[in-house]
C-alpha positions in Angstrom: 9.0 15.5 21.8 8.1 16.3 17.9 11.1 15.6 14.6 10.3 16.9 10.9 12.9 15.8 8.5 12.1 16.5 4.7 13.1 13.8 2.9 15.0 14.5 0.0 17.1 12.9 -2.7 20.3 13.0 -1.2 19.2 12.5 2.0 21.2 9.7 3.9 18.6 6.5 4.6 20.5 3.3 7.0 19.9 1.4 9.3 22.5 -0.3 12.3 21.6 -4.0 13.3 20.7 -4.9 16.4 19.8 -9.1 16.4 20.5 -10.0 20.0 17.8 -7.2 21.1 15.6 -7.8 17.5 15.8 -4.9 17.0 16.6 -2.4 14.6 17.4 1.6 14.7 16.8 4.1 11.0 18.4 6.5 10.7 17.1 8.8 8.0 20.0 11.7 7.0 20.4 15.4 6.9 21.7 18.8 7.3 20.5 19.7 9.6 20.7 17.0 11.6 19.0 13.5 11.9 16.7 11.0 13.2 17.3 7.5 14.9 13.7 5.2 14.8 14.4 2.6 16.9 12.1 -0.6 15.5 11.8 -3.7 16.9 10.4 -6.3 14.0 6.9 -6.0 14.1 6.9 -2.9 14.1 9.3 -2.5 11.0 6.2 -4.7 9.1 3.8 -1.8 10.8 6.0 0.9 9.9 5.9 -0.6 6.1 2.6 -1.5 5.9 1.9 2.7 7.0 4.6 4.2 4.3 3.0 1.8 1.8 -1.0 2.5 2.1 0.5 6.4 2.3 2.2 5.6 -1.7 -1.2 4.5 -2.9 -3.3 6.8 -0.7 -0.6 9.8 -2.2 -0.7 8.4 -5.8 -4.4 8.6 -5.9 -4.5 11.9 -5.4 -2.2 12.9 -7.7 -3.4 11.2 -10.5 -6.7 12.6 -10.2 
């Protein structure tokens, strides 16, 4: 499955907490629909790390 979402300032970002299941659902909403990521706690940290790496890489190439 492939899903593409362009995140813009007006894109809704939210989450729902499922503590008994040890996970969250991260919703990324848009005009054309939304995407939900179901993440256990350990994967939240991994996603945060990937996003931090992406931000650092983008900053490095746009500053050059």
